N, C-alpha and C positions, 0 to 999 in steps of 0.2 A: 389207261394206266399201263405203264411199261412193266414187263415181266422179264426177269433176268434168270439165267440158268448157267450153272457150271456144267460143262460137258467133258466127259472122259471116254475116249474110244481106245480099245485095245485090239490089236490085230496081230497076225502071225508075222507081219513084216510091212514094208511100205510100198511094194509093187502091186497096184490094184489088179494087174493082169494075172498074178500068180498067188497072191496072199489072200487070207480069209479073215473075216471079222470074228473076234472072240467075244467082246462084250461092249456094251454101251452103258454108261452111267450118267444120270441127270440129277442135279441138285438144284432145287429152286432156291434163290437167294434174294434178299431184300436189303437195300442200302439203309443202314442204321445211323447215318450221319458221320460215323467215324470208321465203321467196318461193315463187312457183309454179314448178315444174319442168315443162317441156314433155315430152310423150310423143308418141304417134302422132298423125298428122293425116290428114285427108282433105278433098278439095274436090270439089264437084260443079258443073259448068258446065251451065247449062240452055239449050237451044236457043231462040232467038228470031230473028225477022227484023227486029226493031225497031232503030232507030239512035238515038244520043244526041240528045235534043231540047233539054234545058236547057243553059245555058252551063256549069254545074258538070259535068254529064255529059260534055259535049264536051271539057272541059279535064282531067277526072280519071278518066273511065270509058271512054274510047274504046277502049283495049286490051281491056277486059273485054267490051264490046259486040262487038268483032271476034271474040273467042273464041266468044261465044255465037252469032254468026251462022254459024259453021262447025261448031259442036258437033253431035254426033249427037242425035237426038230421044230423050227419056226420058219415059215416062209418069209421072204422079204416083204410081201404085201402085209402079212400079219404083223410083222415087226413095225412097219411104218404106221399101221393103224394103232398099235399099242402106244407108240411114241406120241402120236398126235392126240390120242385119248388122254395120256398123262398131262400133256401140255394144256389141253382144254380143262382138265380137272384142277389145274393150278390157276385158272382164270385168264389164260391167253385168249385173245380175240382173233388174232391172225398174225401174219408175218410182220405187219407194221408195228406191233407192240411187243415183239418177242426178240430178245437178244441172248446170244450164246457167248460164253467165255470158256476157254479151254484151260486145263491144268495138266501138269506133268509131274 
């Protein structure tokens, strides 16, 4: 059975050499024939000491940065494990049956 997820990733910018991950959100969705029906969801807030620098980040992401500044630290391995655990809890069997869609 195919499993579909909406994926939202927020970061401090787009340069992977210099920028940091802020959050990952996953929403399980099922096709209802005419529209996508939401299912379970999960969000991970990633610890950073950075503050918004761009005008866009100052205006639209200040609350997220504040959450990230007080979030407990999580290692990349632990984050990966938690992401995979969430996917398994939604019934995924492996990469062959799992599809991600992004939103902005």
